[in-house]
N, CA, C and O atoms as a printed pandas DataFrame, in Angstrom:
     atom_number atom_name residue_name chain_id  residue_number  x_coord  y_coord  z_coord
0              1         N          MET        A               1    5.047  104.808   16.188
1              2        CA          MET        A               1    5.039  104.579   17.617
2              3         C          MET        A               1    4.304  105.739   18.270
3              4         O          MET        A               1    4.503  106.887   17.873
4              5         N          PRO        A               2    3.459  105.468   19.263
5              6        CA          PRO        A               2    2.722  106.529   19.944
6              7         C          PRO        A               2    3.671  107.542   20.574
7              8         O          PRO        A               2    4.787  107.208   20.972
8              9         N          ASN        A               3    3.214  108.756   20.655
9             10        CA          ASN        A               3    3.984  109.818   21.295
10            11         C          ASN        A               3    3.788  109.716   22.799
11            12         O          ASN        A               3    2.673  109.921   23.277
12            13         N          PRO        A               4    4.846  109.402   23.573
13            14        CA          PRO        A               4    4.703  109.217   25.018
14            15         C          PRO        A               4    4.158  110.447   25.729
15            16         O          PRO        A               4    3.574  110.325   26.806
16            17         N          ALA        A               5    4.335  111.622   25.152
17            18        CA          ALA        A               5    3.825  112.832   25.792
18            19         C          ALA        A               5    2.312  112.925   25.670
19            20         O          ALA        A               5    1.678  113.662   26.425
20            21         N          ARG        A               6    1.729  112.199   24.746
21            22        CA          ARG        A               6    0.290  112.291   24.508
22            23         C          ARG        A               6   -0.504  111.132   25.089
23            24         O          ARG        A               6   -1.645  111.317   25.511
24            25         N          GLU        A               7    0.069  109.968   25.117
25            26        CA          GLU        A               7   -0.639  108.804   25.628
26            27         C          GLU        A               7    0.348  107.854   26.292
27            28         O          GLU        A               7    1.537  107.868   25.974
28            29         N          PRO        A               8   -0.135  107.039   27.201
29            30        CA          PRO        A               8    0.781  106.119   27.883
30            31         C          PRO        A               8    1.345  105.085   26.910
31            32         O          PRO        A               8    0.658  104.632   25.995
32            33         N          THR        A               9    2.582  104.733   27.122
33            34        CA          THR        A               9    3.246  103.705   26.328
34            35         C          THR        A               9    3.774  102.657   27.296
35            36         O          THR        A               9    4.508  102.979   28.231
36            37         N          PHE        A              10    3.403  101.423   27.073
37            38        CA          PHE        A              10    3.740  100.361   28.007
38            39         C          PHE        A              10    4.816   99.404   27.494
39            40         O          PHE        A              10    5.415   98.673   28.283
40            41         N          LEU        A              11    5.064   99.401   26.199
41            42        CA          LEU        A              11    6.041   98.469   25.628
42            43         C          LEU        A              11    7.068   99.185   24.739
43            44         O          LEU        A              11    7.318   98.749   23.615
44            45         N          PRO        A              12    7.654  100.264   25.226
45            46        CA          PRO        A              12    8.568  101.030   24.361
46            47         C          PRO        A              12    9.816  100.252   23.954
47            48         O          PRO        A              12   10.254  100.360   22.809
48            49         N          LEU        A              13   10.389   99.483   24.852
49            50        CA          LEU        A              13   11.609   98.738   24.531
50            51         C          LEU        A              13   11.343   97.677   23.469
51            52         O          LEU        A              13   12.123   97.507   22.532
52            53         N          THR        A              14   10.242   96.976   23.630
53            54        CA          THR        A              14    9.890   95.924   22.679
54            55         C          THR        A              14    9.611   96.503   21.302
55            56         O          THR        A              14   10.062   95.959   20.294
56            57         N          MET        A              15    8.871   97.601   21.254
57            58        CA          MET        A              15    8.531   98.183   19.955
58            59         C          MET        A              15    9.772   98.714   19.246
59            60         O          MET        A              15    9.884   98.588   18.026
60            61         N          VAL        A              16   10.691   99.299   19.981
61            62        CA          VAL        A              16   11.926   99.785   19.359
62            63         C          VAL        A              16   12.789   98.609   18.907
63            64         O          VAL        A              16   13.301   98.611   17.787
64            65         N          ALA        A              17   12.953   97.613   19.765
65            66        CA          ALA        A              17   13.786   96.455   19.410
66            67         C          ALA        A              17   13.239   95.743   18.178
67            68         O          ALA        A              17   13.996   95.423   17.262
68            69         N          ALA        A              18   11.947   95.495   18.148
69            70        CA          ALA        A              18   11.343   94.805   17.006
70            71         C          ALA        A              18   11.270   95.716   15.786
71            72         O          ALA        A              18   11.317   95.241   14.651
72            73         N          GLY        A              19   11.158   97.001   16.010
73            74        CA          GLY        A              19   11.082   97.948   14.901
74            75         C          GLY        A              19   12.393   98.117   14.177
75            76         O          GLY        A              19   12.413   98.574   13.035
76            77         N          ASN        A              20   13.495   97.755   14.820
77            78        CA          ASN        A              20   14.817   97.893   14.210
78            79         C          ASN        A              20   15.153   96.752   13.260
79            80         O          ASN        A              20   16.127   96.844   12.513
80            81         N          ALA        A              21   14.380   95.693   13.272
81            82        CA          ALA        A              21   14.658   94.539   12.413
82            83         C          ALA        A              21   13.807   94.627   11.147
83            84         O          ALA        A              21   12.768   95.286   11.116
84            85         N          ASP        A              22   14.274   93.948   10.118
85            86        CA          ASP        A              22   13.572   94.029    8.843
86            87         C          ASP        A              22   13.024   92.686    8.370
87            88         O          ASP        A              22   12.719   92.531    7.188
88            89         N          ASP        A              23   12.895   91.729    9.259
89            90        CA          ASP        A              23   12.387   90.422    8.861
90            91         C          ASP        A              23   10.936   90.248    9.305
91            92         O          ASP        A              23   10.438   90.992   10.149
92            93         N          ASP        A              24   10.273   89.259    8.724
93            94        CA          ASP        A              24    8.852   89.035    8.994
94            95         C          ASP        A              24    8.571   88.721   10.456
95            96         O          ASP        A              24    7.578   89.196   11.008
96            97         N          GLY        A              25    9.424   87.934   11.088
97            98        CA          GLY        A              25    9.216   87.581   12.489
98            99         C          GLY        A              25    9.231   88.797   13.390
99           100         O          GLY        A              25    8.386   88.933   14.274
100          101         N          ALA        A              26   10.186   89.677   13.168
101          102        CA          ALA        A              26   10.271   90.901   13.972
102          103         C          ALA        A              26    9.090   91.818   13.692
103          104         O          ALA        A              26    8.570   92.462   14.603
104          105         N          ARG        A              27    8.663   91.880   12.427
105          106        CA          ARG        A              27    7.484   92.706   12.109
106          107         C          ARG        A              27    6.240   92.169   12.808
107          108         O          ARG        A              27    5.399   92.943   13.264
108          109         N          THR        A              28    6.123   90.855   12.892
109          110        CA          THR        A              28    4.985   90.263   13.602
110          111         C          THR        A              28    5.045   90.622   15.081
111          112         O          THR        A              28    4.031   90.984   15.677
112          113         N          VAL        A              29    6.234   90.523   15.672
113          114        CA          VAL        A              29    6.389   90.911   17.081
114          115         C          VAL        A              29    6.019   92.379   17.246
115          116         O          VAL        A              29    5.311   92.736   18.188
116          117         N          ARG        A              30    6.488   93.227   16.346
117          118        CA          ARG        A              30    6.186   94.667   16.418
118          119         C          ARG        A              30    4.677   94.909   16.321
119          120         O          ARG        A              30    4.128   95.686   17.102
120          121         N          ASP        A              31    4.007   94.257   15.381
121          122        CA          ASP        A              31    2.555   94.418   15.236
122          123         C          ASP        A              31    1.822   93.979   16.497
123          124         O          ASP        A              31    0.904   94.657   16.956
124          125         N          ARG        A              32    2.232   92.843   17.053
125          126        CA          ARG        A              32    1.592   92.343   18.281
126          127         C          ARG        A              32    1.881   93.277   19.450
127          128         O          ARG        A              32    1.021   93.489   20.305
128          129         N          ALA        A              33    3.086   93.834   19.490
129          130        CA          ALA        A              33    3.445   94.773   20.560
130          131         C          ALA        A              33    2.603   96.040   20.463
131          132         O          ALA        A              33    2.153   96.561   21.483
132          133         N          GLU        A              34    2.388   96.536   19.261
133          134        CA          GLU        A              34    1.560   97.731   19.094
134          135         C          GLU        A              34    0.129   97.467   19.544
135          136         O          GLU        A              34   -0.480   98.304   20.212
136          137         N          ALA        A              35   -0.412   96.299   19.178
137          138        CA          ALA        A              35   -1.773   95.948   19.598
138          139         C          ALA        A              35   -1.850   95.797   21.115
139          140         O          ALA        A              35   -2.804   96.262   21.739
140          141         N          ALA        A              36   -0.853   95.152   21.706
141          142        CA          ALA        A              36   -0.829   94.983   23.162
142          143         C          ALA        A              36   -0.664   96.323   23.860
143          144         O          ALA        A              36   -1.256   96.553   24.914
144          145         N          ASP        A              37    0.130   97.202   23.284
145          146        CA          ASP        A              37    0.345   98.521   23.872
146          147         C          ASP        A              37   -0.959   99.327   23.888
147          148         O          ASP        A              37   -1.277   99.979   24.882
148          149         N          ARG        A              38   -1.708   99.279   22.788
149          150        CA          ARG        A              38   -3.007   99.978   22.745
150          151         C          ARG        A              38   -3.970   99.391   23.778
151          152         O          ARG        A              38   -4.669  100.129   24.472
152          153         N          ALA        A              39   -4.000   98.061   23.874
153          154        CA          ALA        A              39   -4.874   97.410   24.851
154          155         C          ALA        A              39   -4.445   97.758   26.275
155          156         O          ALA        A              39   -5.292   97.934   27.152
156          157         N          ALA        A              40   -3.143   97.858   26.508
157          158        CA          ALA        A              40   -2.640   98.224   27.836
158          159         C          ALA        A              40   -3.057   99.641   28.199
159          160         O          ALA        A              40   -3.441   99.903   29.339
160          161         N          ALA        A              41   -2.983  100.553   27.240
161          162        CA          ALA        A              41   -3.397  101.937   27.503
162          163         C          ALA        A              41   -4.878  101.991   27.852
163          164         O          ALA        A              41   -5.272  102.704   28.775
164          165         N          ASP        A              42   -5.699  101.245   27.125
165          166        CA          ASP        A              42   -7.137  101.200   27.423
166          167         C          ASP        A              42   -7.394  100.599   28.800
167          168         O          ASP        A              42   -8.205  101.113   29.571
168          169         N          CYS        A              43   -6.698   99.511   29.100
169          170        CA          CYS        A              43   -6.870   98.855   30.394
170          171         C          CYS        A              43   -6.398   99.769   31.522
171          172         O          CYS        A              43   -7.039   99.837   32.571
172          173         N          TRP        A              44   -5.291  100.467   31.317
173          174        CA          TRP        A              44   -4.762  101.406   32.307
174          175         C          TRP        A              44   -5.795  102.485   32.618
175          176         O          TRP        A              44   -6.035  102.805   33.782
176          177         N          LEU        A              45   -6.398  103.038   31.583
177          178        CA          LEU        A              45   -7.428  104.061   31.800
178          179         C          LEU        A              45   -8.591  103.494   32.607
179          180         O          LEU        A              45   -9.137  104.172   33.478
180          181         N          SER        A              46   -8.967  102.259   32.318
181          182        CA          SER        A              46  -10.033  101.612   33.088
182          183         C          SER        A              46   -9.628  101.428   34.542
183          184         O          SER        A              46  -10.428  101.671   35.445
184          185         N          LEU        A              47   -8.395  101.003   34.774
185          186        CA          LEU        A              47   -7.923  100.825   36.150
186          187         C          LEU        A              47   -7.927  102.146   36.905
187          188         O          LEU        A              47   -8.367  102.212   38.053
188          189         N          VAL        A              48   -7.435  103.196   36.258
189          190        CA          VAL        A              48   -7.380  104.512   36.896
190          191         C          VAL        A              48   -8.786  105.020   37.205
191          192         O          VAL        A              48   -9.005  105.689   38.215
192          193         N          ALA        A              49   -9.733  104.697   36.329
193          194        CA          ALA        A              49  -11.115  105.137   36.518
194          195         C          ALA        A              49  -11.890  104.217   37.461
195          196         O          ALA        A              49  -13.050  104.484   37.773
196          197         N          GLY        A              50  -11.262  103.147   37.909
197          198        CA          GLY        A              50  -11.932  102.222   38.814
198          199         C          GLY        A              50  -12.858  101.251   38.109
199          200         O          GLY        A              50  -13.716  100.642   38.748
200          201         N          CYS        A              51  -12.702  101.098   36.808
201          202        CA          CYS        A              51  -13.535  100.176   36.031
202          203         C          CYS        A              51  -12.810   98.840   35.864
203          204         O          CYS        A              51  -11.632   98.706   36.198
204          205         N          THR        A              52  -13.525   97.880   35.353
205          206        CA          THR        A              52  -12.929   96.560   35.163
206          207         C          THR        A              52  -12.901   96.139   33.697
207          208         O          THR        A              52  -12.603   94.981   33.404
208          209         N          SER        A              53  -13.197   97.033   32.781
209          210        CA          SER        A              53  -13.243   96.654   31.366
210          211         C          SER        A              53  -11.852   96.640   30.749
211          212         O          SER        A              53  -10.927   97.278   31.252
212          213         N          GLY        A              54  -11.721   95.907   29.660
213          214        CA          GLY        A              54  -10.480   95.883   28.900
214          215         C          GLY        A              54   -9.474   94.841   29.326
215          216         O          GLY        A              54   -8.485   94.621   28.627
216          217         N          GLY        A              55   -9.697   94.201   30.443
217          218        CA          GLY        A              55   -8.721   93.246   30.954
218          219         C          GLY        A              55   -8.524   92.038   30.065
219          220         O          GLY        A              55   -7.389   91.646   29.794
220          221         N          GLN        A              56   -9.611   91.441   29.608
221          222        CA          GLN        A              56   -9.481   90.228   28.800
222          223         C          GLN        A              56   -8.863   90.522   27.440
223          224         O          GLN        A              56   -8.070   89.732   26.927
224          225         N          VAL        A              57   -9.226   91.659   26.861
225          226        CA          VAL        A              57   -8.621   92.039   25.579
226          227         C          VAL        A              57   -7.112   92.176   25.754
227          228         O          VAL        A              57   -6.340   91.686   24.930
228          229         N          LEU        A              58   -6.699   92.837   26.818
229          230        CA          LEU        A              58   -5.271   93.005   27.079
230          231         C          LEU        A              58   -4.585   91.655   27.236
231          232         O          LEU        A              58   -3.537   91.418   26.635
232          233         N          LEU        A              59   -5.160   90.780   28.029
233          234        CA          LEU        A              59   -4.532   89.480   28.266
234          235         C          LEU        A              59   -4.415   88.680   26.973
235          236         O          LEU        A              59   -3.424   87.983   26.757
236          237         N          ASP        A              60   -5.434   88.781   26.110
237          238        CA          ASP        A              60   -5.367   88.115   24.806
238          239         C          ASP        A              60   -4.241   88.694   23.953
239          240         O          ASP        A              60   -3.513   87.952   23.293
240          241         N          ARG        A              61   -4.100   90.016   23.966
241          242        CA          ARG        A              61   -3.046   90.678   23.174
242          243         C          ARG        A              61   -1.656   90.323   23.714
243          244         O          ARG        A              61   -0.721   90.113   22.941
244          245         N          LEU        A              62   -1.528   90.258   25.034
245          246        CA          LEU        A              62   -0.238   89.878   25.623
246          247         C          LEU        A              62    0.129   88.447   25.258
247          248         O          LEU        A              62    1.280   88.149   24.940
248          249         N          HIS        A              63   -0.858   87.573   25.308
249          250        CA          HIS        A              63   -0.594   86.180   24.950
250          251         C          HIS        A              63   -0.156   86.089   23.483
251          252         O          HIS        A              63    0.758   85.335   23.149
252          253         N          ALA        A              64   -0.808   86.858   22.619
253          254        CA          ALA        A              64   -0.429   86.870   21.201
254          255         C          ALA        A              64    1.000   87.390   21.025
255          256         O          ALA        A              64    1.752   86.875   20.198
256          257         N          LEU        A              65    1.369   88.400   21.796
257          258        CA          LEU        A              65    2.732   88.930   21.733
258          259         C          LEU        A              65    3.735   87.897   22.244
259          260         O          LEU        A              65    4.795   87.710   21.647
260          261         N          SER        A              66    3.404   87.235   23.335
261          262        CA          SER        A              66    4.297   86.196   23.865
262          263         C          SER        A              66    4.478   85.065   22.851
263          264         O          SER        A              66    5.584   84.555   22.674
264          265         N          GLU        A              67    3.393   84.678   22.191
265          266        CA          GLU        A              67    3.468   83.627   21.170
266          267         C          GLU        A              67    4.318   84.070   19.981
267          268         O          GLU        A              67    5.122   83.292   19.468
268          269         N          ALA        A              68    4.146   85.314   19.543
269          270        CA          ALA        A              68    4.946   85.838   18.428
270          271         C          ALA        A              68    6.422   85.889   18.811
271          272         O          ALA        A              68    7.295   85.609   17.989
272          273         N          THR        A              69    6.693   86.245   20.051
273          274        CA          THR        A              69    8.070   86.294   20.536
274          275         C          THR        A              69    8.677   84.897   20.547
275          276         O          THR        A              69    9.830   84.706   20.158
276          277         N          SER        A              70    7.892   83.930   20.993
277          278        CA          SER        A              70    8.337   82.538   21.008
278          279         C          SER        A              70    8.656   82.059   19.593
279          280         O          SER        A              70    9.689   81.428   19.366
280          281         N          ALA        A              71    7.776   82.356   18.652
281          282        CA          ALA        A              71    7.996   81.945   17.262
282          283         C          ALA        A              71    9.235   82.627   16.686
283          284         O          ALA        A              71   10.015   82.000   15.969
284          285         N          TYR        A              72    9.412   83.896   16.996
285          286        CA          TYR        A              72   10.573   84.642   16.505
286          287         C          TYR        A              72   11.869   84.053   17.062
287          288         O          TYR        A              72   12.872   83.947   16.355
288          289         N          ALA        A              73   11.833   83.679   18.317
289          290        CA          ALA        A              73   13.024   83.108   18.962
290          291         C          ALA        A              73   13.341   81.713   18.440
291          292         O          ALA        A              73   14.499   81.298   18.425
292          293         N          GLY        A              74   12.318   80.999   18.018
293          294        CA          GLY        A              74   12.496   79.619   17.574
294          295         C          GLY        A              74   12.201   78.671   18.721
295          296         O          GLY        A              74   12.712   78.835   19.828
296          297         N          VAL        A              75   11.378   77.687   18.444
297          298        CA          VAL        A              75   10.912   76.782   19.496
298          299         C          VAL        A              75   12.073   76.069   20.182
299          300         O          VAL        A              75   12.088   75.939   21.406
300          301         N          ARG        A              76   13.031   75.613   19.406
301          302        CA          ARG        A              76   14.156   74.876   20.003
302          303         C          ARG        A              76   14.891   75.747   21.027
303          304         O          ARG        A              76   15.134   75.304   22.149
304          305         N          TRP        A              77   15.245   76.978   20.652
305          306        CA          TRP        A              77   15.948   77.882   21.568
306          307         C          TRP        A              77   15.052   78.253   22.744
307          308         O          TRP        A              77   15.498   78.243   23.892
308          309         N          TRP        A              78   13.792   78.581   22.465
309          310        CA          TRP        A              78   12.834   79.018   23.477
310          311         C          TRP        A              78   12.686   77.978   24.577
311          312         O          TRP        A              78   12.543   78.323   25.750
312          313         N          LEU        A              79   12.720   76.699   24.194
313          314        CA          LEU        A              79   12.537   75.620   25.169
314          315         C          LEU        A              79   13.845   75.133   25.795
315          316         O          LEU        A              79   13.819   74.378   26.766
316          317         N          SER        A              80   14.985   75.556   25.249
317          318        CA          SER        A              80   16.263   75.105   25.815
318          319         C          SER        A              80   17.055   76.294   26.358
319          320         O          SER        A              80   16.830   76.717   27.491
320          321         N          HIS        A              81   17.959   76.825   25.579
321          322        CA          HIS        A              81   18.813   77.925   26.051
322          323         C          HIS        A              81   18.019   79.166   26.430
323          324         O          HIS        A              81   18.443   79.935   27.293
324          325         N          GLY        A              82   16.892   79.362   25.805
325          326        CA          GLY        A              82   16.075   80.539   26.095
326          327         C          GLY        A              82   15.066   80.338   27.209
327          328         O          GLY        A              82   14.230   81.209   27.451
328          329         N          SER        A              83   15.130   79.208   27.888
329          330        CA          SER        A              83   14.108   78.913   28.900
330          331         C          SER        A              83   14.069   79.946   30.026
331          332         O          SER        A              83   13.000   80.224   30.569
332          333         N          VAL        A              84   15.214   80.514   30.379
333          334        CA          VAL        A              84   15.216   81.543   31.422
334          335         C          VAL        A              84   14.423   82.764   30.944
335          336         O          VAL        A              84   13.704   83.389   31.723
336          337         N          HIS        A              85   14.560   83.092   29.671
337          338        CA          HIS        A              85   13.805   84.218   29.108
338          339         C          HIS        A              85   12.317   83.880   29.033
339          340         O          HIS        A              85   11.462   84.713   29.334
340          341         N          ARG        A              86   12.024   82.643   28.626
341          342        CA          ARG        A              86   10.630   82.206   28.553
342          343         C          ARG        A              86    9.968   82.316   29.925
343          344         O          ARG        A              86    8.836   82.788   30.035
344          345         N          ARG        A              87   10.667   81.886   30.959
345          346        CA          ARG        A              87   10.102   81.964   32.310
346          347         C          ARG        A              87    9.870   83.414   32.732
347          348         O          ARG        A              87    8.869   83.715   33.383
348          349         N          ARG        A              88   10.782   84.312   32.369
349          350        CA          ARG        A              88   10.605   85.735   32.698
350          351         C          ARG        A              88    9.374   86.306   31.994
351          352         O          ARG        A              88    8.594   87.038   32.602
352          353         N          VAL        A              89    9.201   85.973   30.718
353          354        CA          VAL        A              89    8.041   86.464   29.960
354          355         C          VAL        A              89    6.751   85.933   30.577
355          356         O          VAL        A              89    5.804   86.689   30.791
356          357         N          VAL        A              90    6.715   84.643   30.860
357          358        CA          VAL        A              90    5.516   84.022   31.434
358          359         C          VAL        A              90    5.207   84.603   32.811
359          360         O          VAL        A              90    4.051   84.901   33.111
360          361         N          ALA        A              91    6.223   84.765   33.643
361          362        CA          ALA        A              91    6.005   85.308   34.992
362          363         C          ALA        A              91    5.488   86.740   34.930
363          364         O          ALA        A              91    4.594   87.111   35.690
364          365         N          ALA        A              92    6.040   87.537   34.039
365          366        CA          ALA        A              92    5.589   88.928   33.922
366          367         C          ALA        A              92    4.170   88.994   33.377
367          368         O          ALA        A              92    3.370   89.817   33.822
368          369         N          GLU        A              93    3.855   88.133   32.420
369          370        CA          GLU        A              93    2.493   88.091   31.877
370          371         C          GLU        A              93    1.501   87.707   32.981
371          372         O          GLU        A              93    0.420   88.286   33.082
372          373         N          ARG        A              94    1.877   86.740   33.794
373          374        CA          ARG        A              94    1.022   86.304   34.905
374          375         C          ARG        A              94    0.840   87.438   35.924
375          376         O          ARG        A              94   -0.245   87.625   36.474
376          377         N          ARG        A              95    1.906   88.177   36.159
377          378        CA          ARG        A              95    1.847   89.301   37.107
378          379         C          ARG        A              95    0.899   90.393   36.603
379          380         O          ARG        A              95    0.161   90.989   37.387
380          381         N          ILE        A              96    0.922   90.648   35.306
381          382        CA          ILE        A              96   -0.013   91.620   34.725
382          383         C          ILE        A              96   -1.438   91.117   34.888
383          384         O          ILE        A              96   -2.331   91.882   35.254
384          385         N          ASP        A              97   -1.654   89.845   34.620
385          386        CA          ASP        A              97   -2.979   89.243   34.781
386          387         C          ASP        A              97   -3.482   89.429   36.213
387          388         O          ASP        A              97   -4.630   89.817   36.426
388          389         N          ASP        A              98   -2.626   89.153   37.182
389          390        CA          ASP        A              98   -3.010   89.331   38.589
390          391         C          ASP        A              98   -3.356   90.784   38.893
391          392         O          ASP        A              98   -4.343   91.060   39.575
392          393         N          ALA        A              99   -2.553   91.703   38.393
393          394        CA          ALA        A              99   -2.797   93.130   38.643
394          395         C          ALA        A              99   -4.120   93.575   38.040
395          396         O          ALA        A              99   -4.852   94.356   38.649
396          397         N          VAL        A             100   -4.428   93.083   36.848
397          398        CA          VAL        A             100   -5.704   93.439   36.200
398          399         C          VAL        A             100   -6.867   92.902   37.021
399          400         O          VAL        A             100   -7.827   93.624   37.289
400          401         N          ARG        A             101   -6.785   91.636   37.419
401          402        CA          ARG        A             101   -7.879   91.042   38.197
402          403         C          ARG        A             101   -8.067   91.728   39.542
403          404         O          ARG        A             101   -9.192   91.839   40.030
404          405         N          GLU        A             102   -6.967   92.190   40.146
405          406        CA          GLU        A             102   -7.042   92.854   41.451
406          407         C          GLU        A             102   -7.294   94.352   41.336
407          408         O          GLU        A             102   -7.527   95.022   42.343
408          409         N          GLY        A             103   -7.249   94.880   40.115
409          410        CA          GLY        A             103   -7.441   96.317   39.926
410          411         C          GLY        A             103   -6.319   97.143   40.527
411          412         O          GLY        A             103   -6.548   98.266   40.979
412          413         N          ASP        A             104   -5.115   96.604   40.538
413          414        CA          ASP        A             104   -3.959   97.243   41.169
414          415         C          ASP        A             104   -3.117   97.967   40.118
415          416         O          ASP        A             104   -2.313   97.347   39.421
416          417         N          GLY        A             105   -3.306   99.272   40.011
417          418        CA          GLY        A             105   -2.612  100.065   39.010
418          419         C          GLY        A             105   -1.109  100.100   39.189
419          420         O          GLY        A             105   -0.367  100.051   38.208
420          421         N          ALA        A             106   -0.647  100.182   40.435
421          422        CA          ALA        A             106    0.796  100.226   40.688
422          423         C          ALA        A             106    1.451   98.911   40.269
423          424         O          ALA        A             106    2.499   98.913   39.624
424          425         N          GLU        A             107    0.839   97.811   40.631
425          426        CA          GLU        A             107    1.368   96.500   40.252
426          427         C          GLU        A             107    1.321   96.325   38.733
427          428         O          GLU        A             107    2.233   95.747   38.140
428          429         N          PHE        A             108    0.265   96.821   38.116
429          430        CA          PHE        A             108    0.107   96.777   36.665
430          431         C          PHE        A             108    1.300   97.461   35.991
431          432         O          PHE        A             108    1.922   96.896   35.091
432          433         N          ALA        A             109    1.608   98.672   36.434
433          434        CA          ALA        A             109    2.709   99.435   35.842
434          435         C          ALA        A             109    4.047   98.730   36.059
435          436         O          ALA        A             109    4.851   98.631   35.132
436          437         N          GLU        A             110    4.286   98.245   37.258
437          438        CA          GLU        A             110    5.534   97.533   37.553
438          439         C          GLU        A             110    5.661   96.260   36.729
439          440         O          GLU        A             110    6.728   95.950   36.200
440          441         N          ALA        A             111    4.566   95.533   36.629
441          442        CA          ALA        A             111    4.586   94.282   35.874
442          443         C          ALA        A             111    4.874   94.542   34.402
443          444         O          ALA        A             111    5.556   93.750   33.751
444          445         N          PHE        A             112    4.363   95.640   33.879
445          446        CA          PHE        A             112    4.621   95.957   32.477
446          447         C          PHE        A             112    6.079   96.277   32.223
447          448         O          PHE        A             112    6.607   95.949   31.160
448          449         N          VAL        A             113    6.732   96.907   33.172
449          450        CA          VAL        A             113    8.169   97.174   33.016
450          451         C          VAL        A             113    8.910   95.847   32.858
451          452         O          VAL        A             113    9.758   95.702   31.978
452          453         N          GLY        A             114    8.586   94.890   33.711
453          454        CA          GLY        A             114    9.225   93.580   33.635
454          455         C          GLY        A             114    8.905   92.842   32.354
455          456         O          GLY        A             114    9.780   92.213   31.758
456          457         N          TYR        A             115    7.652   92.916   31.926
457          458        CA          TYR        A             115    7.248   92.235   30.696
458          459         C          TYR        A             115    7.958   92.849   29.492
459          460         O          TYR        A             115    8.485   92.131   28.643
460          461         N          ASP        A             116    7.971   94.169   29.424
461          462        CA          ASP        A             116    8.620   94.860   28.312
462          463         C          ASP        A             116   10.102   94.497   28.255
463          464         O          ASP        A             116   10.629   94.201   27.182
464          465         N          GLN        A             117   10.765   94.517   29.394
465          466        CA          GLN        A             117   12.190   94.157   29.427
466          467         C          GLN        A             117   12.409   92.712   28.990
467          468         O          GLN        A             117   13.344   92.420   28.245
468          469         N          ALA        A             118   11.555   91.820   29.451
469          470        CA          ALA        A             118   11.713   90.403   29.128
470          471         C          ALA        A             118   11.541   90.154   27.633
471          472         O          ALA        A             118   12.354   89.459   27.023
472          473         N          VAL        A             119   10.498   90.710   27.045
473          474        CA          VAL        A             119   10.245   90.491   25.620
474          475         C          VAL        A             119   11.314   91.180   24.774
475          476         O          VAL        A             119   11.827   90.591   23.823
476          477         N          ALA        A             120   11.649   92.414   25.112
477          478        CA          ALA        A             120   12.673   93.139   24.348
478          479         C          ALA        A             120   14.015   92.417   24.408
479          480         O          ALA        A             120   14.746   92.387   23.418
480          481         N          THR        A             121   14.345   91.841   25.550
481          482        CA          THR        A             121   15.596   91.096   25.685
482          483         C          THR        A             121   15.627   89.917   24.725
483          484         O          THR        A             121   16.655   89.649   24.103
484          485         N          VAL        A             122   14.516   89.216   24.599
485          486        CA          VAL        A             122   14.450   88.088   23.665
486          487         C          VAL        A             122   14.636   88.579   22.230
487          488         O          VAL        A             122   15.395   87.988   21.462
488          489         N          VAL        A             123   13.949   89.649   21.875
489          490        CA          VAL        A             123   14.049   90.179   20.509
490          491         C          VAL        A             123   15.491   90.571   20.193
491          492         O          VAL        A             123   16.011   90.226   19.132
492          493         N          VAL        A             124   16.128   91.281   21.099
493          494        CA          VAL        A             124   17.516   91.695   20.878
494          495         C          VAL        A             124   18.434   90.471   20.818
495          496         O          VAL        A             124   19.356   90.422   20.003
496          497         N          HIS        A             125   18.182   89.500   21.670
497          498        CA          HIS        A             125   19.003   88.286   21.649
498          499         C          HIS        A             125   18.888   87.582   20.292
499          500         O          HIS        A             125   19.894   87.153   19.728
500          501         N          VAL        A             126   17.682   87.465   19.780
501          502        CA          VAL        A             126   17.485   86.816   18.479
502          503         C          VAL        A             126   18.212   87.600   17.391
503          504         O          VAL        A             126   18.895   87.017   16.549
504          505         N          GLN        A             127   18.064   88.910   17.412
505          506        CA          GLN        A             127   18.733   89.730   16.397
506          507         C          GLN        A             127   20.247   89.583   16.499
507          508         O          GLN        A             127   20.942   89.538   15.484
508          509         N          ASN        A             128   20.747   89.510   17.710
509          510        CA          ASN        A             128   22.182   89.318   17.911
510          511         C          ASN        A             128   22.625   87.958   17.376
511          512         O          ASN        A             128   23.652   87.846   16.707
512          513         N          ARG        A             129   21.841   86.938   17.677
513          514        CA          ARG        A             129   22.137   85.583   17.187
514          515         C          ARG        A             129   22.163   85.537   15.665
515          516         O          ARG        A             129   22.982   84.840   15.065
516          517         N          LEU        A             130   21.260   86.285   15.054
517          518        CA          LEU        A             130   21.162   86.295   13.594
518          519         C          LEU        A             130   22.095   87.312   12.949
519          520         O          LEU        A             130   22.154   87.423   11.725
520          521         N          GLY        A             131   22.824   88.055   13.783
521          522        CA          GLY        A             131   23.754   89.047   13.268
522          523         C          GLY        A             131   23.081   90.253   12.658
523          524         O          GLY        A             131   23.611   90.853   11.722
524          525         N          LYS        A             132   21.896   90.625   13.183
525          526        CA          LYS        A             132   21.127   91.718   12.598
526          527         C          LYS        A             132   21.226   93.020   13.364
527          528         O          LYS        A             132   20.577   93.999   12.995
528          529         N          LEU        A             133   22.019   93.059   14.418
529          530        CA          LEU        A             133   22.165   94.315   15.150
530          531         C          LEU        A             133   23.187   95.186   14.439
531          532         O          LEU        A             133   24.247   94.711   14.031
532          533         N          SER        A             134   22.863   96.453   14.295
533          534        CA          SER        A             134   23.824   97.364   13.674
534          535         C          SER        A             134   24.915   97.685   14.681
535          536         O          SER        A             134   24.657   97.749   15.883
536          537         N          ARG        A             135   26.090   97.880   14.213
537          538        CA          ARG        A             135   27.216   98.142   15.118
538          539         C          ARG        A             135   27.709   99.525   14.936
539          540         O          ARG        A             135   28.654   99.937   15.609
């Protein structure tokens, strides 16, 4: 995991939650989260510098992370009992997209907090459902 003192970290909750599990689904979520986190750091630097590069790469990485999260949660749960979580993930992803297109760094940072919380909540919920949380 990146050192927060050295570079920005945008998905710390998700990376820790997925990093605590030992199954393939969680590892996929963790890998996608790391890729999205790197893309977010690059996009953040572009926003701070007043540039517009990196936005599409970030959005692609976020979509991949959302898809991995959906697969980890299971389609049946994701579309039924998990629908409130699915809506939170989708809304936060859309908010990040809007912030990138508008070049709004403050909104970008706020939206990432919501996205990270939404995805991490799903990961922890799945681990809890599967009895994989350490007590």
